[in-house]
MILO-982588 format. One record per residue: residue in three letters; residue number from 1; x, y, z of N, C-alpha, C, O in turn; chain. Coordinates in steps of 0.2 Angstrom, whole numbers, m for minus. Layout:
# MILO-982588
(Ala, NUM, (X, Y, Z), (X, Y, Z), (X, Y, Z), (X, Y, Z), A)
...
//
This chain:
# MILO-982588
(Unk, 1, (61, 75, m10), (63, 81, m12), (58, 86, m12), (53, 85, m14), A)
(Unk, 2, (61, 92, m10), (56, 98, m10), (56, 101, m16), (61, 103, m20), A)
(Unk, 3, (50, 103, m18), (49, 106, m25), (52, 113, m25), (55, 115, m30), A)
(Unk, 4, (50, 117, m20), (52, 124, m20), (60, 124, m18), (61, 122, m12), A)
(Unk, 5, (64, 128, m21), (71, 128, m19), (73, 135, m18), (70, 140, m20), A)
(Unk, 6, (78, 136, m14), (81, 143, m12), (83, 147, m18), (82, 153, m17), A)
(Unk, 7, (85, 144, m23), (88, 148, m29), (82, 150, m33), (83, 154, m38), A)
(Unk, 8, (76, 148, m32), (70, 151, m36), (68, 147, m42), (64, 149, m46), A)
(Unk, 9, (72, 142, m43), (71, 138, m49), (68, 131, m47), (70, 128, m43), A)
(Unk, 10, (62, 129, m51), (60, 123, m49), (64, 117, m53), (67, 119, m57), A)
(Unk, 11, (64, 111, m50), (68, 106, m52), (66, 104, m60), (60, 104, m61), A)
(Unk, 12, (71, 102, m64), (70, 100, m70), (69, 93, m71), (71, 89, m67), A)
(Unk, 13, (66, 91, m76), (65, 84, m78), (71, 80, m79), (76, 83, m82), A)
(Unk, 14, (72, 74, m76), (78, 71, m78), (79, 69, m85), (74, 67, m88), A)
(Unk, 15, (85, 69, m88), (86, 68, m95), (84, 61, m97), (85, 56, m93), A)
(Unk, 16, (81, 60, m102), (78, 53, m104), (84, 49, m107), (88, 52, m111), A)
(Unk, 17, (84, 43, m106), (89, 38, m108), (88, 37, m116), (83, 37, m118), A)
(Unk, 18, (94, 38, m120), (94, 37, m127), (95, 29, m129), (95, 28, m135), A)
(Unk, 19, (95, 25, m124), (97, 18, m125), (91, 13, m123), (90, 8, m126), A)
(Unk, 20, (88, 15, m117), (83, 10, m115), (77, 14, m113), (77, 20, m112), A)
(Unk, 21, (71, 11, m112), (65, 14, m111), (65, 17, m104), (68, 15, m100), A)
(Unk, 22, (60, 22, m103), (60, 26, m97), (52, 26, m95), (48, 27, m100), A)
(Unk, 23, (50, 25, m89), (44, 25, m87), (42, 32, m84), (46, 35, m80), A)
(Unk, 24, (37, 36, m86), (35, 42, m83), (28, 42, m81), (24, 39, m84), A)
(Unk, 25, (27, 46, m76), (20, 46, m73), (18, 54, m73), (22, 58, m70), A)
(Unk, 26, (12, 55, m75), (10, 62, m76), (4, 63, m72), (m1, 59, m72), A)
(Unk, 27, (3, 69, m69), (m3, 71, m65), (m5, 77, m68), (m2, 82, m67), A)
(Unk, 28, (m12, 78, m70), (m15, 84, m72), (m21, 85, m67), (m26, 82, m67), A)
(Unk, 29, (m20, 90, m63), (m25, 92, m58), (m29, 98, m60), (m27, 104, m60), A)
(Unk, 30, (m35, 96, m63), (m40, 102, m65), (m45, 103, m60), (m46, 100, m55), A)
(Unk, 31, (m49, 108, m62), (m55, 110, m58), (m61, 105, m58), (m64, 104, m53), A)
(Unk, 32, (m61, 102, m64), (m67, 97, m65), (m65, 90, m64), (m68, 85, m62), A)
(Unk, 33, (m58, 88, m66), (m56, 81, m66), (m49, 81, m64), (m45, 86, m66), A)
(Unk, 34, (m47, 76, m61), (m39, 74, m60), (m37, 68, m64), (m41, 63, m63), A)
(Unk, 35, (m32, 69, m68), (m30, 63, m72), (m23, 61, m71), (m19, 65, m69), A)
(Unk, 36, (m22, 55, m71), (m15, 52, m70), (m14, 47, m76), (m18, 43, m78), A)
(Unk, 37, (m8, 48, m79), (m6, 44, m85), (1, 41, m84), (6, 45, m82), A)
(Unk, 38, (2, 35, m85), (8, 31, m84), (10, 29, m91), (6, 25, m95), A)
(Unk, 39, (16, 31, m93), (18, 29, m100), (26, 26, m100), (30, 28, m96), A)
(Unk, 40, (27, 22, m105), (34, 20, m107), (36, 24, m113), (33, 24, m118), A)
(Unk, 41, (42, 27, m112), (45, 31, m118), (51, 27, m120), (56, 25, m117), A)
(Unk, 42, (50, 25, m127), (55, 21, m130), (59, 25, m135), (56, 29, m139), A)
(Unk, 43, (66, 25, m135), (70, 29, m139), (68, 27, m147), (67, 21, m148), A)
(Unk, 44, (68, 32, m151), (67, 31, m158), (72, 34, m162), (76, 39, m160), A)
(Unk, 45, (73, 31, m168), (78, 34, m173), (76, 41, m176), (70, 41, m177), A)
(Unk, 46, (81, 45, m177), (79, 51, m180), (76, 50, m187), (78, 46, m191), A)
(Unk, 47, (71, 54, m189), (68, 53, m196), (64, 60, m198), (64, 64, m194), A)
(Unk, 48, (62, 60, m204), (59, 66, m207), (52, 67, m204), (49, 72, m204), A)
(Unk, 49, (49, 61, m202), (43, 61, m199), (43, 63, m191), (47, 60, m188), A)
(Unk, 50, (40, 68, m189), (41, 71, m182), (48, 72, m180), (50, 69, m176), A)
(Unk, 51, (51, 77, m184), (58, 78, m182), (59, 81, m175), (55, 85, m173), A)
(Unk, 52, (64, 79, m172), (65, 82, m165), (62, 77, m160), (64, 78, m154), A)
(Unk, 53, (58, 73, m162), (55, 68, m157), (60, 63, m156), (62, 59, m160), A)
(Unk, 54, (62, 62, m150), (67, 57, m148), (65, 50, m145), (68, 45, m145), A)
(Unk, 55, (58, 50, m143), (55, 44, m140), (48, 43, m143), (45, 47, m145), A)
(Unk, 56, (46, 37, m143), (40, 34, m144), (36, 33, m138), (39, 31, m133), A)
(Unk, 57, (29, 34, m138), (26, 34, m131), (21, 28, m132), (17, 27, m136), A)
(Unk, 58, (22, 24, m126), (17, 18, m125), (13, 19, m119), (16, 19, m114), A)
(Unk, 59, (7, 20, m120), (2, 21, m114), (1, 15, m110), (m1, 10, m113), A)
(Unk, 60, (3, 15, m104), (2, 9, m99), (m4, 9, m95), (m7, 4, m94), A)
(Unk, 61, (m5, 15, m92), (m11, 16, m88), (m14, 23, m88), (m10, 27, m88), A)
(Unk, 62, (m20, 23, m87), (m24, 29, m86), (m29, 29, m80), (m32, 24, m79), A)
(Unk, 63, (m29, 34, m76), (m34, 35, m71), (m37, 42, m71), (m33, 47, m71), A)
(Unk, 64, (m43, 43, m70), (m46, 49, m69), (m52, 49, m64), (m56, 45, m64), A)
(Unk, 65, (m52, 55, m61), (m57, 55, m56), (m60, 63, m56), (m57, 67, m58), A)
(Unk, 66, (m66, 63, m54), (m69, 70, m53), (m65, 74, m47), (m64, 71, m42), A)
(Unk, 67, (m63, 80, m49), (m59, 84, m44), (m63, 86, m38), (m69, 88, m39), A)
(Unk, 68, (m60, 85, m33), (m63, 88, m27), (m58, 93, m23), (m52, 91, m23), A)
(Unk, 69, (m60, 98, m20), (m55, 102, m17), (m51, 107, m21), (m46, 109, m19), A)
(Unk, 70, (m53, 107, m28), (m49, 111, m32), (m54, 116, m35), (m59, 115, m38), A)
(Unk, 71, (m51, 123, m35), (m55, 128, m39), (m50, 132, m43), (m46, 135, m40), A)
(Unk, 72, (m52, 133, m49), (m47, 137, m54), (m40, 135, m53), (m35, 139, m53), A)
(Unk, 73, (m39, 128, m52), (m32, 125, m52), (m29, 126, m45), (m23, 123, m45), A)
(Unk, 74, (m32, 129, m40), (m29, 130, m34), (m33, 125, m29), (m39, 124, m29), A)
(Unk, 75, (m29, 123, m24), (m32, 119, m18), (m36, 123, m14), (m33, 128, m11), A)
(Unk, 76, (m42, 121, m13), (m46, 124, m8), (m49, 120, m2), (m51, 122, 3), A)
(Unk, 77, (m48, 113, m3), (m49, 108, 2), (m44, 103, 1), (m44, 99, m3), A)
(Unk, 78, (m40, 103, 6), (m34, 98, 6), (m36, 91, 6), (m33, 87, 2), A)
(Unk, 79, (m41, 89, 10), (m43, 82, 10), (m46, 80, 4), (m45, 74, 1), A)
(Unk, 80, (m50, 84, 1), (m54, 82, m5), (m49, 81, m11), (m50, 77, m15), A)
(Unk, 81, (m44, 86, m11), (m39, 86, m17), (m35, 80, m16), (m33, 76, m21), A)
(Unk, 82, (m33, 78, m10), (m29, 72, m9), (m32, 66, m11), (m29, 62, m14), A)
(Unk, 83, (m39, 65, m9), (m43, 59, m11), (m43, 59, m19), (m42, 53, m21), A)
(Unk, 84, (m44, 64, m22), (m45, 64, m30), (m38, 61, m33), (m38, 57, m37), A)
(Unk, 85, (m33, 64, m30), (m26, 62, m32), (m25, 55, m31), (m22, 51, m35), A)
(Unk, 86, (m26, 52, m25), (m25, 45, m23), (m29, 41, m28), (m26, 36, m30), A)
(Unk, 87, (m35, 42, m29), (m40, 38, m33), (m37, 38, m41), (m37, 33, m44), A)
(Unk, 88, (m35, 44, m43), (m33, 44, m50), (m27, 40, m51), (m26, 36, m56), A)
(Unk, 89, (m22, 41, m46), (m15, 37, m47), (m16, 30, m46), (m13, 26, m49), A)
(Unk, 90, (m21, 28, m41), (m22, 21, m40), (m25, 18, m46), (m23, 12, m48), A)
(Unk, 91, (m30, 21, m49), (m33, 18, m55), (m27, 17, m61), (m27, 12, m64), A)
(Unk, 92, (m23, 22, m62), (m18, 21, m67), (m13, 16, m65), (m10, 12, m69), A)
(Unk, 93, (m11, 15, m59), (m6, 10, m56), (m9, 3, m58), (m6, m2, m60), A)
(Unk, 94, (m16, 2, m56), (m19, m4, m57), (m19, m6, m64), (m17, m12, m66), A)
(Unk, 95, (m20, m2, m69), (m20, m3, m76), (m13, m5, m79), (m12, m9, m83), A)
(Unk, 96, (m8, m1, m76), (m1, m2, m79), (2, m8, m75), (7, m10, m78), A)
(Unk, 97, (0, m10, m69), (4, m15, m65), (10, m12, m63), (15, m16, m62), A)
(Unk, 98, (10, m5, m61), (17, m2, m59), (15, 2, m53), (10, 5, m53), A)
(Unk, 99, (20, 3, m48), (19, 7, m42), (22, 14, m44), (28, 14, m45), A)
(Unk, 100, (19, 19, m43), (21, 26, m44), (24, 29, m38), (22, 28, m33), A)
(Unk, 101, (30, 32, m39), (33, 35, m33), (34, 43, m34), (33, 46, m29), A)
(Unk, 102, (35, 45, m40), (35, 52, m41), (31, 54, m48), (30, 50, m52), A)
(Unk, 103, (29, 60, m48), (25, 63, m53), (27, 69, m57), (31, 73, m53), A)
(Unk, 104, (26, 69, m63), (27, 76, m67), (20, 79, m67), (15, 76, m69), A)
(Unk, 105, (20, 85, m64), (13, 88, m63), (12, 94, m67), (17, 99, m67), A)
(Unk, 106, (7, 95, m70), (5, 101, m74), (1, 105, m70), (m4, 103, m66), A)
(Unk, 107, (2, 112, m70), (m1, 117, m66), (m3, 123, m70), (0, 125, m75), A)
(Unk, 108, (m9, 125, m68), (m11, 132, m71), (m13, 137, m66), (m15, 142, m67), A)
(Unk, 109, (m12, 135, m60), (m13, 139, m54), (m6, 144, m53), (m1, 143, m56), A)
(Unk, 110, (m7, 148, m48), (m1, 152, m46), (0, 158, m50), (6, 161, m50), A)
(Unk, 111, (m5, 160, m53), (m5, 167, m57), (1, 166, m62), (6, 170, m61), A)
(Unk, 112, (1, 162, m66), (7, 161, m71), (9, 168, m74), (4, 171, m77), A)
(Unk, 113, (15, 169, m74), (17, 175, m78), (22, 173, m83), (27, 169, m82), A)
(Unk, 114, (21, 176, m89), (25, 175, m95), (29, 181, m97), (26, 186, m98), A)
(Unk, 115, (36, 181, m97), (39, 187, m99), (46, 186, m103), (48, 180, m102), A)
(Unk, 116, (48, 191, m107), (54, 190, m111), (60, 194, m108), (59, 199, m105), A)
(Unk, 117, (66, 191, m108), (72, 194, m105), (77, 193, m110), (77, 188, m114), A)
(Unk, 118, (82, 197, m109), (89, 196, m113), (94, 196, m108), (94, 200, m103), A)
(Unk, 119, (100, 193, m110), (106, 193, m106), (112, 191, m110), (111, 189, m115), A)
(Unk, 120, (118, 193, m108), (124, 192, m112), (130, 190, m107), (130, 193, m101), A)
(Unk, 121, (134, 187, m109), (140, 185, m105), (147, 186, m110), (146, 186, m116), A)
(Unk, 122, (152, 187, m106), (159, 188, m110), (162, 181, m112), (161, 177, m107), A)
(Unk, 123, (164, 180, m118), (167, 174, m120), (175, 174, m120), (178, 169, m119), A)
(Unk, 124, (178, 180, m121), (185, 181, m121), (188, 178, m128), (194, 176, m128), A)
(Unk, 125, (184, 177, m133), (186, 175, m139), (187, 167, m140), (189, 165, m145), A)
(Unk, 126, (185, 163, m135), (185, 156, m136), (179, 153, m139), (174, 156, m138), A)
(Unk, 127, (179, 147, m141), (173, 144, m144), (168, 143, m139), (169, 142, m133), A)
(Unk, 128, (162, 144, m141), (156, 143, m137), (155, 136, m135), (155, 131, m139), A)
(Unk, 129, (155, 134, m128), (154, 128, m126), (147, 127, m122), (144, 132, m121), A)
(Unk, 130, (146, 121, m120), (139, 120, m117), (139, 123, m110), (134, 126, m108), A)
(Unk, 131, (145, 124, m107), (145, 128, m101), (143, 135, m102), (140, 138, m97), A)
(Unk, 132, (145, 138, m107), (144, 145, m109), (136, 146, m110), (133, 151, m108), A)
(Unk, 133, (133, 141, m113), (126, 142, m115), (122, 141, m108), (117, 145, m107), A)
(Unk, 134, (124, 136, m104), (121, 136, m97), (122, 142, m93), (117, 144, m90), A)
(Unk, 135, (127, 145, m94), (129, 151, m90), (124, 157, m92), (122, 161, m88), A)
(Unk, 136, (124, 158, m99), (120, 164, m101), (112, 162, m100), (108, 167, m99), A)
(Unk, 137, (110, 156, m101), (103, 154, m99), (102, 156, m92), (96, 158, m90), A)
(Unk, 138, (106, 154, m88), (105, 156, m80), (105, 163, m79), (101, 165, m75), A)
(Unk, 139, (109, 167, m83), (109, 174, m82), (102, 177, m84), (100, 182, m81), A)
(Unk, 140, (100, 174, m90), (93, 177, m92), (88, 175, m88), (83, 180, m86), A)
(Unk, 141, (87, 169, m85), (82, 167, m81), (82, 171, m74), (77, 172, m71), A)
(Unk, 142, (88, 173, m72), (89, 176, m65), (85, 182, m65), (83, 185, m60), A)
(Unk, 143, (84, 186, m71), (81, 192, m71), (73, 191, m69), (70, 196, m66), A)
(Unk, 144, (71, 185, m69), (64, 184, m67), (63, 182, m60), (57, 182, m58), A)
(Unk, 145, (68, 181, m56), (67, 179, m49), (64, 185, m45), (66, 191, m46), A)
(Unk, 146, (59, 183, m41), (56, 188, m37), (54, 184, m31), (53, 178, m30), A)
(Unk, 147, (53, 188, m25), (50, 185, m19), (44, 181, m20), (39, 184, m23), A)
(Unk, 148, (44, 175, m17), (38, 171, m17), (35, 169, m24), (29, 168, m25), A)
(Unk, 149, (40, 169, m29), (38, 166, m35), (44, 162, m37), (50, 162, m35), A)
(Unk, 150, (43, 157, m42), (48, 152, m44), (48, 151, m51), (42, 152, m55), A)
(Unk, 151, (53, 150, m54), (54, 149, m62), (52, 142, m64), (55, 137, m61), A)
(Unk, 152, (46, 142, m68), (44, 135, m70), (47, 133, m76), (50, 128, m77), A)
(Unk, 153, (48, 138, m81), (51, 137, m87), (56, 142, m89), (54, 148, m88), A)
(Unk, 154, (62, 141, m92), (66, 146, m95), (68, 144, m101), (73, 139, m102), A)
(Unk, 155, (66, 146, m107), (67, 144, m113), (70, 149, m118), (67, 154, m119), A)
(Unk, 156, (76, 147, m121), (79, 151, m126), (75, 152, m132), (72, 147, m135), A)
(Unk, 157, (74, 159, m134), (70, 160, m140), (75, 161, m146), (74, 159, m152), A)
(Unk, 158, (81, 164, m145), (86, 165, m150), (93, 167, m146), (93, 170, m141), A)
(Unk, 159, (98, 166, m150), (105, 168, m147), (108, 173, m151), (106, 174, m157), A)
(Unk, 160, (112, 177, m148), (116, 182, m152), (124, 181, m151), (126, 179, m145), A)
(Unk, 161, (128, 183, m156), (135, 182, m155), (138, 188, m158), (138, 190, m164), A)
(Unk, 162, (141, 192, m153), (143, 199, m155), (138, 203, m159), (140, 207, m164), A)
(Unk, 163, (132, 203, m157), (127, 207, m160), (123, 204, m165), (118, 207, m168), A)
(Unk, 164, (126, 198, m168), (122, 195, m174), (116, 191, m171), (118, 186, m167), A)
(Unk, 165, (110, 193, m172), (104, 189, m169), (102, 184, m174), (96, 182, m173), A)
(Unk, 166, (106, 181, m178), (103, 176, m183), (106, 169, m181), (106, 164, m185), A)
(Unk, 167, (109, 168, m175), (112, 162, m173), (107, 157, m170), (104, 159, m165), A)
(Unk, 168, (107, 151, m173), (102, 146, m170), (105, 142, m165), (102, 141, m160), A)
(Unk, 169, (111, 140, m166), (115, 136, m162), (122, 138, m161), (126, 137, m166), A)
(Unk, 170, (124, 142, m156), (131, 145, m156), (137, 140, m154), (143, 142, m154), A)
(Unk, 171, (135, 134, m153), (141, 129, m150), (146, 129, m155), (145, 128, m161), A)
(Unk, 172, (153, 130, m153), (158, 129, m157), (160, 136, m161), (166, 136, m164), A)
(Unk, 173, (156, 141, m161), (157, 147, m164), (162, 152, m160), (162, 151, m154), A)
(Unk, 174, (165, 156, m163), (170, 161, m159), (167, 168, m159), (163, 170, m163), A)
(Unk, 175, (168, 171, m153), (165, 177, m152), (168, 180, m145), (171, 177, m141), A)
(Unk, 176, (166, 187, m144), (168, 190, m138), (162, 190, m133), (163, 190, m127), A)
(Unk, 177, (156, 190, m136), (150, 191, m131), (144, 186, m134), (143, 187, m140), A)
(Unk, 178, (142, 182, m129), (136, 178, m131), (130, 180, m127), (130, 182, m121), A)
(Unk, 179, (125, 181, m131), (118, 184, m129), (113, 179, m130), (113, 175, m134), A)
(Unk, 180, (107, 180, m126), (101, 176, m127), (95, 180, m126), (95, 184, m121), A)
(Unk, 181, (90, 178, m130), (83, 181, m128), (79, 175, m126), (79, 170, m129), A)
(Unk, 182, (76, 176, m120), (73, 171, m116), (65, 172, m115), (63, 178, m114), A)
(Unk, 183, (62, 167, m115), (55, 167, m112), (55, 163, m106), (57, 157, m105), A)
(Unk, 184, (53, 167, m100), (53, 164, m94), (46, 164, m91), (42, 169, m91), A)
(Unk, 185, (43, 158, m88), (37, 157, m85), (38, 156, m78), (42, 152, m76), A)
(Unk, 186, (35, 160, m74), (35, 160, m66), (28, 159, m63), (23, 160, m67), A)
(Unk, 187, (28, 156, m57), (22, 155, m54), (23, 157, m46), (28, 157, m44), A)
(Unk, 188, (17, 158, m43), (17, 160, m36), (19, 153, m32), (17, 148, m34), A)
(Unk, 189, (23, 154, m27), (25, 148, m23), (19, 145, m19), (19, 139, m18), A)
(Unk, 190, (14, 149, m16), (9, 147, m11), (5, 141, m15), (4, 136, m11), A)
(Unk, 191, (2, 142, m21), (m2, 137, m24), (2, 131, m25), (0, 125, m24), A)
(Unk, 192, (9, 132, m27), (13, 126, m28), (14, 122, m22), (15, 116, m22), A)
(Unk, 193, (15, 126, m16), (16, 122, m10), (10, 118, m8), (11, 112, m6), A)
(Unk, 194, (4, 120, m9), (m2, 116, m7), (m3, 110, m12), (m5, 105, m10), A)
(Unk, 195, (m1, 111, m18), (m2, 106, m23), (3, 100, m21), (2, 94, m21), A)
(Unk, 196, (9, 102, m19), (15, 97, m17), (12, 94, m11), (14, 88, m10), A)
(Unk, 197, (9, 98, m6), (7, 95, 0), (2, 89, m1), (2, 84, 2), A)
(Unk, 198, (m3, 91, m5), (m8, 86, m7), (m5, 79, m10), (m7, 74, m8), A)
(Unk, 199, (0, 80, m14), (3, 74, m17), (8, 71, m12), (8, 65, m12), A)
(Unk, 200, (11, 74, m8), (15, 71, m2), (11, 67, 2), (13, 62, 5), A)
(Unk, 201, (5, 70, 4), (0, 66, 8), (m2, 60, 6), (m4, 55, 9), A)
(Unk, 202, (m2, 59, m1), (m4, 53, m5), (2, 48, m5), (2, 44, m9), A)
(Unk, 203, (8, 50, m1), (14, 46, m1), (17, 46, m8), (20, 41, m10), A)
(Unk, 204, (17, 52, m12), (20, 53, m18), (25, 59, m18), (24, 63, m13), A)
(Unk, 205, (29, 60, m23), (33, 66, m23), (32, 69, m30), (30, 66, m35), A)
(Unk, 206, (34, 75, m30), (34, 79, m37), (41, 79, m40), (46, 82, m37), A)
(Unk, 207, (41, 76, m46), (48, 76, m49), (49, 83, m52), (55, 85, m52), A)
(Unk, 208, (44, 86, m56), (45, 92, m59), (38, 95, m60), (33, 91, m60), A)
(Unk, 209, (38, 101, m62), (31, 104, m64), (32, 107, m71), (37, 109, m73), A)
(Unk, 210, (26, 106, m75), (25, 109, m81), (19, 114, m82), (14, 112, m79), A)
(Unk, 211, (20, 120, m84), (15, 124, m85), (10, 121, m90), (11, 119, m96), A)
(Unk, 212, (3, 121, m88), (m2, 118, m92), (m2, 121, m99), (m3, 117, m104), A)
(Unk, 213, (m2, 128, m100), (m2, 130, m107), (3, 127, m112), (2, 126, m117), A)
(Unk, 214, (9, 126, m109), (15, 124, m113), (14, 116, m115), (15, 115, m120), A)
(Unk, 215, (11, 113, m110), (10, 106, m111), (4, 105, m116), (4, 101, m121), A)
(Unk, 216, (m1, 109, m116), (m7, 109, m121), (m4, 111, m128), (m6, 107, m132), A)
(Unk, 217, (0, 116, m128), (3, 117, m135), (7, 112, m138), (6, 110, m144), A)
(Unk, 218, (11, 109, m134), (15, 103, m136), (11, 97, m139), (13, 94, m143), A)
(Unk, 219, (6, 96, m135), (1, 91, m137), (m3, 92, m143), (m4, 87, m147), A)
(Unk, 220, (m5, 98, m144), (m10, 99, m149), (m8, 102, m155), (m10, 100, m161), A)
(Unk, 221, (m2, 105, m155), (1, 108, m162), (6, 104, m165), (10, 100, m162), A)
(Unk, 222, (5, 104, m172), (10, 100, m176), (16, 105, m177), (15, 111, m176), A)
(Unk, 223, (22, 102, m179), (28, 106, m180), (27, 112, m185), (29, 118, m184), A)
(Unk, 224, (23, 111, m190), (22, 117, m195), (18, 122, m192), (19, 128, m193), A)
(Unk, 225, (13, 121, m188), (9, 126, m185), (13, 130, m180), (13, 136, m180), A)
(Unk, 226, (17, 127, m176), (22, 130, m171), (27, 134, m175), (29, 139, m172), A)
(Unk, 227, (29, 132, m181), (34, 136, m185), (31, 142, m188), (34, 147, m188), A)
(Unk, 228, (25, 141, m190), (22, 147, m194), (20, 152, m189), (19, 158, m190), A)
(Unk, 229, (18, 150, m183), (15, 154, m178), (8, 152, m176), (4, 152, m181), A)
(Unk, 230, (6, 151, m170), (0, 148, m168), (m2, 149, m161), (3, 149, m157), A)
(Unk, 231, (m8, 150, m159), (m10, 151, m152), (m14, 145, m151), (m18, 142, m155), A)
(Unk, 232, (m13, 142, m145), (m17, 136, m142), (m21, 138, m136), (m18, 140, m131), A)
(Unk, 233, (m28, 138, m137), (m32, 140, m131), (m35, 133, m128), (m38, 129, m132), A)
(Unk, 234, (m34, 132, m122), (m36, 126, m118), (m41, 128, m113), (m39, 131, m108), A)
(Unk, 235, (m48, 127, m114), (m53, 129, m110), (m55, 123, m105), (m57, 118, m107), A)
(Unk, 236, (m53, 123, m99), (m55, 118, m94), (m61, 120, m90), (m65, 124, m92), A)
(Unk, 237, (m62, 116, m85), (m68, 117, m81), (m68, 124, m78), (m73, 128, m78), A)
(Unk, 238, (m63, 126, m74), (m62, 132, m71), (m57, 137, m73), (m56, 142, m70), A)
(Unk, 239, (m52, 134, m78), (m47, 139, m80), (m46, 138, m87), (m47, 133, m90), A)
(Unk, 240, (m45, 144, m91), (m43, 144, m98), (m36, 146, m99), (m34, 151, m96), A)
(Unk, 241, (m32, 142, m102), (m25, 144, m103), (m24, 145, m111), (m27, 143, m115), A)
(Unk, 242, (m19, 150, m112), (m17, 152, m119), (m9, 151, m119), (m5, 153, m115), A)
(Unk, 243, (m7, 148, m125), (0, 147, m126), (1, 149, m134), (m3, 148, m138), A)
(Unk, 244, (7, 153, m135), (8, 155, m141), (15, 153, m143), (20, 153, m140), A)
(Unk, 245, (15, 150, m150), (22, 148, m152), (23, 151, m159), (19, 153, m163), A)
(Unk, 246, (30, 153, m160), (32, 157, m166), (39, 154, m167), (43, 153, m163), A)
(Unk, 247, (40, 153, m174), (46, 150, m176), (48, 143, m172), (54, 142, m171), A)
(Unk, 248, (43, 140, m170), (44, 133, m167), (46, 134, m160), (47, 129, m156), A)
(Unk, 249, (45, 140, m157), (47, 142, m150), (41, 144, m146), (36, 147, m149), A)
(Unk, 250, (41, 142, m140), (36, 144, m135), (37, 151, m132), (42, 152, m129), A)
(Unk, 251, (33, 156, m134), (35, 163, m133), (30, 166, m128), (32, 172, m126), A)
(Unk, 252, (25, 164, m127), (20, 167, m122), (15, 162, m119), (13, 157, m122), A)
(Unk, 253, (13, 164, m113), (8, 159, m110), (4, 164, m105), (6, 169, m102), A)
(Unk, 254, (m2, 162, m104), (m7, 165, m99), (m12, 160, m97), (m13, 155, m100), A)
(Unk, 255, (m15, 162, m91), (m20, 158, m88), (m25, 163, m85), (m23, 167, m81), A)
(Unk, 256, (m32, 162, m86), (m37, 165, m82), (m42, 161, m79), (m43, 155, m81), A)
(Unk, 257, (m44, 163, m73), (m48, 158, m69), (m55, 158, m71), (m60, 159, m67), A)
(Unk, 258, (m57, 157, m78), (m63, 157, m80), (m63, 151, m85), (m58, 150, m89), A)
(Unk, 259, (m68, 146, m85), (m68, 140, m89), (m75, 138, m91), (m79, 142, m91), A)
(Unk, 260, (m75, 132, m93), (m82, 130, m96), (m87, 130, m91), (m93, 131, m93), A)
(Unk, 261, (m86, 129, m85), (m91, 129, m80), (m94, 136, m79), (m100, 137, m77), A)
(Unk, 262, (m91, 141, m82), (m94, 148, m81), (m98, 150, m87), (m102, 155, m87), A)
(Unk, 263, (m98, 146, m93), (m101, 148, m99), (m106, 143, m101), (m109, 144, m106), A)
(Unk, 264, (m106, 137, m98), (m111, 131, m101), (m115, 129, m95), (m120, 125, m96), A)
//
């Protein structure tokens, strides 16, 4: 499967099963180290502890190697980057006893751009359905489409129904116009192509891509922090990323090509 698509949207992660465990493989390609993690996600019952979490994580295998051929999150030496990926994935596979075919890849390269957009669609007075929500989300994200850039994330911040901006979940509600405020993260295609090429040369495929600042914020922040408003700064070897959460939503991201190697 090709990562970059003609419509400008990167592929999304497949929905997790709510009845049986799912194996996921993650690859984080940094300037100083390349890490691979293989985990089993087990469905969990809803509870007051960690609300919204649908699965428990069991780590099966971990592999990490010193990065070669990567500078500020971008590929500068194809063979070196490929070798680092091969070794990291191989170490994780040996520990887990599982052969990996596809990877979820976190990226900080590609000049990540974070912007807010609004869009609305006509409802004609009928109740809001899942298809209407998908349609308005698509309309909002389409504003971010640009030549040689792809949409990495398109996340709703809030909905409006006939101008009422206090709607958390409009499903089933009646109205004439459904609107959405969105946070859209895009990246340049060229760095993404080269990252995918390195992974393909290792006989692996890219299932989907996650922006590193988003992943860092989800991993580091607890629900209360994200709800009250919090910034997460992740300083790597060659890149520093920033993510901001407000009212439990991911509302801003940025990345600069300066990291710990420049200050220590």
